[in-house]
C-alpha positions as CSV (number, residue, x, y, z in Angstrom):
1,M,24.3,184.2,171.3
2,S,20.7,185.0,172.0
3,A,20.1,188.6,173.0
4,A,17.0,190.6,173.5
5,I,17.0,194.0,172.0
6,R,14.8,196.9,173.2
7,R,14.7,200.6,173.6
8,L,16.2,201.8,176.8
9,G,14.1,204.0,179.1
10,S,14.9,206.2,182.0
11,H,14.4,203.2,184.3
12,D,17.6,201.7,182.6
13,A,19.7,204.7,183.5
14,V,21.8,203.0,186.2
15,S,22.7,200.1,183.8
16,F,23.3,202.6,180.9
17,K,25.6,204.7,183.0
18,A,27.6,201.6,184.1
19,I,28.1,200.3,180.5
20,R,28.9,203.8,179.2
21,L,31.6,204.3,181.9
22,E,33.0,200.8,181.2
23,A,33.3,201.7,177.5
24,L,34.9,205.0,178.4
25,K,37.5,203.3,180.6
26,A,38.4,200.8,178.0
27,N,38.2,202.8,174.8
28,P,37.4,206.5,175.2
29,E,38.5,207.3,171.6
30,L,35.6,205.3,170.3
31,L,33.0,207.4,172.1
32,R,34.6,210.9,171.9
33,S,34.3,211.6,175.6
34,T,36.1,210.7,178.8
35,F,35.5,208.6,181.9
36,E,36.4,211.5,184.1
37,L,33.8,213.8,182.5
38,E,30.9,211.3,182.5
39,D,31.7,209.7,185.9
40,K,30.8,213.1,187.5
41,L,27.3,213.1,185.9
42,D,24.5,211.8,188.0
43,V,22.0,209.0,187.0
44,A,19.3,211.6,186.3
45,W,21.5,213.0,183.5
46,F,21.7,209.6,181.9
47,A,18.0,209.1,182.4
48,G,17.4,212.4,180.5
49,R,19.7,211.3,177.7
50,L,17.7,208.1,177.4
51,Q,14.4,210.1,177.2
52,N,15.8,212.5,174.5
53,A,17.4,209.9,172.2
54,H,16.5,206.5,170.9
55,V,19.0,204.2,172.6
56,M,18.7,200.5,172.0
57,G,20.0,198.0,174.5
58,A,21.1,194.4,174.0
59,F,20.3,192.1,177.0
60,C,21.7,188.7,177.7
61,D,20.2,187.0,180.8
62,A,18.9,190.4,181.9
63,E,22.4,192.0,181.7
64,L,22.9,195.0,179.5
65,V,25.7,193.9,177.2
66,G,25.5,196.5,174.4
67,T,24.1,199.8,173.3
68,A,23.5,201.8,170.1
69,G,21.9,205.2,169.8
70,F,19.9,206.9,167.1
71,S,18.8,210.5,166.7
72,I,17.1,212.5,164.0
73,Q,18.9,215.7,163.1
74,E,17.1,218.9,164.0
75,G,15.8,221.6,161.7
76,A,13.8,221.2,158.4
77,P,16.8,221.1,156.1
78,N,18.4,218.3,158.1
79,A,15.3,216.3,159.4
80,H,15.7,213.7,156.6
81,K,19.0,212.6,158.2
82,G,19.6,210.5,161.3
83,R,22.8,209.7,163.2
84,L,24.0,206.4,164.7
85,F,26.0,207.0,167.9
86,G,27.4,205.3,171.0
87,M,27.6,201.8,169.6
88,Y,29.3,199.6,172.2
89,V,29.3,195.9,172.9
90,R,31.0,194.5,176.0
91,S,34.1,192.5,175.2
92,A,32.7,189.2,176.4
93,S,29.7,189.6,174.0
94,R,31.7,190.6,170.9
95,S,31.9,188.4,167.8
96,R,28.6,186.8,168.8
97,G,26.2,188.9,166.6
98,V,25.2,191.4,169.3
99,G,26.5,194.3,167.4
100,R,24.6,193.3,164.2
101,L,21.4,192.9,166.2
102,L,21.8,196.4,167.7
103,L,22.7,197.8,164.3
104,N,19.6,196.2,162.7
105,A,17.4,197.5,165.4
106,V,18.6,201.0,164.9
107,L,18.2,200.7,161.1
108,D,14.6,199.5,161.6
109,V,13.9,202.7,163.6
110,A,15.8,204.8,161.0
111,R,13.8,203.3,158.1
112,K,10.6,204.7,159.6
113,N,12.0,208.2,160.3
114,V,14.7,209.3,157.9
115,E,16.1,208.8,154.4
116,L,19.8,208.8,155.4
117,I,21.7,207.6,158.4
118,Q,25.2,208.9,159.2
119,L,27.9,207.8,161.6
120,S,31.5,208.4,162.4
121,V,33.9,205.6,163.4
122,V,37.6,205.6,164.4
123,R,39.4,204.5,161.2
124,E,41.5,202.0,163.1
125,N,38.4,200.2,164.4
126,R,38.2,197.6,161.6
127,P,35.7,195.3,163.2
128,A,33.1,198.1,163.5
129,R,33.9,199.4,160.0
130,R,33.4,195.9,158.5
131,L,30.0,195.6,160.3
132,Y,28.8,199.0,159.0
133,E,30.1,198.2,155.4
134,S,28.3,194.8,155.6
135,V,24.9,196.5,155.6
136,G,25.8,199.1,153.0
137,F,27.4,202.0,154.8
138,V,29.8,203.9,152.5
139,E,32.7,206.1,153.6
140,Y,32.2,209.6,152.2
141,G,35.0,211.4,154.1
142,V,37.6,211.5,156.9
143,E,37.8,213.8,159.8
144,S,41.6,214.0,160.5
145,K,42.6,214.3,164.1
146,A,38.9,214.0,165.2
147,S,40.0,213.3,168.8
148,K,43.1,213.3,170.9
149,Y,43.8,211.2,173.9
150,G,47.1,211.8,175.5
151,D,49.6,212.2,172.7
152,K,47.7,210.2,170.2
153,Y,45.3,211.5,167.5
154,Y,42.4,209.5,166.1
155,D,41.0,210.0,162.6
156,E,37.4,209.1,162.0
157,A,35.8,207.7,158.9
158,L,32.5,209.5,158.1
159,M,30.0,206.9,156.7
160,A,26.4,207.1,155.4
161,L,23.7,204.7,154.3
162,E,20.6,205.6,152.3
163,V,18.0,203.8,154.5
164,S,16.0,202.7,151.4
165,N,19.1,200.7,150.4
166,F,18.9,198.7,153.6
167,S,16.7,195.7,153.6
């Protein structure tokens, strides 16, 4: 699958909100939020989020089919670390390399800005964990009961990659 990857800007807020709400409807446990909470937020809130974080978008035929965010941690003792967040690819575009393209784009940005990139991923999400492991992310811990939806708890694997180890 051919996908164009670029940083999302405030002008992408409508598309970003739509894909985010789709993801939250389908799998809220993967994003640690809820559809009900974010559906109430206006497009200006999403535009602000895109201005304040580095969010990459994957486009196929001008349609936003995936997102992945990157932020640098604040404060001098933590500024050497970045965080990958909000990775989501629409179901119709999965298993076609879109996730890898998004991940590589985030890692390209990270390489220029931080020494270490961290993420958390639902332990049961094997496809995502395999993708992260394939570029060198290593699990360094587990957050038990990281989130709860209904009566079900979800543990999250905490993973990190020394950016200099990514090529």
